[in-house]
KEBADO-949637 format. One record per residue (C-alpha): x, y negated, z. Coordinates in steps of 0.001 Angstrom, whole numbers, padded with zeros to 6 digits, always signed. Each point is the difference from the previous one (the first is absolute). Layout:
# residues N
XYZ/...
This chain:
# residues 287
+025227+111029+036626/+002523+001061-002633/+002070+003087+000741/+003780-000097+000664/+000581+001788-003320/-001772-002848-001801/+002372-002587+001473/+002978+002261-000731/-001072+000185-003637/-000401-003784-000206/+003467-000455+001482/+001422+002517-002465/-001618-001714-003004/+001446-003342+001159/+003397+001660+000303/-000262+001445-003514/-000793-003363-001562/+002665-001824+001993/+002820+002351-000883/-001023+000461-003632/+000202-003743-000486/+003018-000792+002142/+002401+002941-000023/+001134+003431-001076/-002164+001916+002437/-003324+001051-001504/-001578+001697+002988/+000711+001063+003548/-002121+001914+002491/+000698+000288+003702/-001340+003033+001819/-002149-000903+002981/-000172+003526+001406/+003205-000128+002066/+002510-002568+001230/+003393-000023+001663/+001650-002509+002320/+003381-001721-000248/+002888+002330+000863/-002383+002958-000169/+001640+003272-001167/-002287-000147-003052/+001622-003298-000984/+003376+001736+000083/-001338+002779-002231/-001519-002500-002440/+003206-002026-000211/+001966+003172-000747/-002546+001076-002616/+000014-003308-001856/+003794-000039+000066/+000030+003479-001504/-002465-000975-002744/+002051-003082-000838/+003159+002079-000295/-001437+002934-001936/-002596-001451-002391/+002270-002087-002272/+001995+002957-001350/-003000+001948-001335/-002908-002440+000245/-001726+002003+002721/+000546+001061+003592/-002122+001530+002730/+000704+001144+003512/-000954+000237+003660/+001690-001314+003116/-000575+000607+003702/-001822+002743+001856/-003479+000595+001394/-002103-003121+000493/+002969-002130-001034/+000398+001613-003410/-000591-002098-003108/-000202+001038-003658/+000611-002146-003042/+000904-000407-003639/+001341-002565-002417/-000816+000156-003710/+001529-002255-002648/-001381-000522-003478/+001583+002581-002237/+001946-002355-002249/+001778-001944+002755/+003742-000048+000430/+001359+001035+003391/+000677-003668+000802/-003534-001082-000853/-001410+002916+001979/+002187-000882+002980/-001155-003631-000121/-003660+000926-000143/+000100+002614+002774/+001982-002366+002229/-002492-002837-000429/-002999+002311+000292/+001148+001831+003117/+001041-003171+001793/-003150-001793-001058/-002438+002691+001118/+001481+000159+003498/-000582-003742+000294/-003478+000193-001522/-001044+002943+002205/+001879-000505+003281/-000403+002893+002440/-002289+001995-002342/+001003+003659-000170/-001161+000253-003608/+000205-002379-002948/+000287-000113-003775/+001280-002763-002246/-000309+000035-003780/+002240-002191-002123/-000047-000029-003777/+003378+001732+000010/-000252+002292+003026/-002117+001439+002809/+000996+000576+003625/-002222+001904+002407/+000330+001446+003498/-002283+001537+002616/-000005+001960+003240/-002185+002515-001877/+001772+002209-002523/-001515-001069-003329/+002804+001293-002244/-001359+001998-002908/-003533-001282+000494/-001844-002347-002346/-001433-003299+001155/-002437-000709-002812/-002251-002209+002094/+002731-002630+000123/-000151-001560-003427/+000891-003470-001217/-000650-001124-003549/+001424-003186-001488/-001051-001293-003405/+000875-002818-002336/-002714-002501-000802/-000105+000584-003756/-002737+002256-001377/+001200+001857-003116/-003022+002149-000886/-001692-003003-001584/+002860-000129-002516/+000831+003720-000273/-003111+001994+001045/+001936+003281+000298/+002797-001507+002125/-001283+001474+003279/-000390+003468-001488/+003462-000056-001570/+001720-001143+003188/-001838+002672+001988/+001122+002694-002443/+003547-001394+000122/+000143+000041+003816/-001609+003443+000146/+002704+001325-002316/+002921-001415+001966/-001654+001097+003267/-000009+003587-001253/+003624-000360-001084/+000908-001470+003412/-001085+003284+001589/+002698+001784-002000/+002808-002307+001121/+002215+000757+003033/-000747-003443+001449/-003699-000041-000936/+000648-003119-002112/-000662-000705-003653/+000021-003224-001993/-000840-000737-003596/-001452-002436-002460/-002836+000052-002473/-000486-002072-003138/-003629-001040-000455/-001013-001076-003497/-000893-003685-000357/+001099-000756+003549/+003564+000943+000861/+001857+002201+002424/-001147+001228+003397/+002610+001095+002559/-000806+002187+002972/+001006+002619+002525/-001413+002555+002424/+001731+001176+003171/-000573+002073+003142/+002015+000197+003200/+002171+003098-000008/-001375+001429+003241/-003199+000981-001841/-000634+003374-001529/-000718+000200-003719/-003701+000440+000788/-000167-002987+002341/+001938-002199-002414/-002493+000876-002712/-002907-000792+002340/+001499-003349+000939/+000669-001091-003588/-003418+001186-001163/-001662-002020+002749/+002136-003024-000828/-001032+000126-003658/-003627+000207+001081/+000468-003078+002175/+001750-001766-002847/-003104+000422-002159/-002161-001459+002771/+002415-002843+000594/+000149-001155-003602/+001753+001866-002780/-001225-002701-002352/+002695-002315+001390/+003398-000367-001664/+001771+001009+003210/-001138+002246+002850/+001788+001666+002931/-001349+002508+002523/+001987+000747+003150/-000595+002518+002765/+002163+001402+002759/+001027+002920-002220/-000112-001032-003646/-000265-002906-002381/-000927-000716-003614/+000473-003225-001919/-000135-001384-003520/+000850-003408-001449/+000279-001584-003438/+003597-001044+000701/+003118+002036+000934/+000386+000090+003766/+002037+003183+000514/+003710+000728-000364/-000286+003446-001569/+002150+000518-003072/-000842+003657-000641/-003712-000018-000784/-000974+003215-001736/-000520-000410-003728/-003403+001429-000816/-002848-001180-002252/-001393-001784+003060/+003112-002016+000833/+003033-001494-001694/+003493-000439+001508/+000022-002694+002663/+001877-003250-000720/+002347+000173+002970/+001777-003369-000483/-003345-001791+000343/-000868+001620+003321/-000804-002386+002815/+001865+000105+003307/-002569+001526+002356/+001440-000999+003375/+000628-002138+001931/-000692-002799-002517/-003730-000706-000460/-001663+000839-003276/-000695-002852-002382/-003020-002165+000747/-001518+000912-003351/-000399+003642+000919/+001073+000258+003635/-002035+001510+002770/-000234-003442+001600/-002995-000760-002233/-001640+003413-000024/-003336+000721+001615/+000128+002556+002848/-002960+002326+000460/-000520+002429+002862/-001706+003151-001292/-001349+002213+002713/+000047-000666+003740/+003512+000253+001313/+000929+002452+002699/+001532-001919+002876/+000469+003037+002232/+002765+002065-001622/
């Protein structure tokens, strides 16, 4: 007879495909290690925590905190993609935090990953810790290596460079673009949640880049998301940054052409609605 974890993984994979096709949410995981009942003191703590994250995250793009005491204490964070405006961040965190409570009713721990933000909470204090075994990779369907054999290598070098530069930024976020001969321009970013140390951010991004290679760096668009960091590249502008650093690797970003990241869906030509989700590594459901 199959184990409970097997059925949990099947349910999770179904969830990933459903939300990738039909909405902004890419992934959610409900902890099965602890539950609370309606009107439980933990519910009061969680409500206060999510309210705090919704109020604090939009101004800086990140918030973390704890609410309650003892067994009723809950810890959480909200992380918005580094290029978002405060309004876009507010919209994403609001939808994510309300959605995850409905998706994981009475679970003391949960995480939801949207393309534009991540919201996570737990009765265990995870702040500052990496969660590298929770990885989701989404890819486009187009294989580029057949046209440009060195495409995968160049995009890996590009993402490695901006990942290193992200470590030097106050918000652990760096975006850029790379012109590839005979193909065009690749846009990308790397980002960690700000509760991580420099060492743990580096570990998370390094692991994400490793997963990206496994997932398919020969594709013309790949994203890797975890509970702590994210990396993504595309062949079209999808960020709002207007101050990309001017180095030999990147050119100034064409701000007026930036796409609105949230809440409007991305275009069907390049949107995540038609990307292929891949789970890499067994997910930890007991955080």
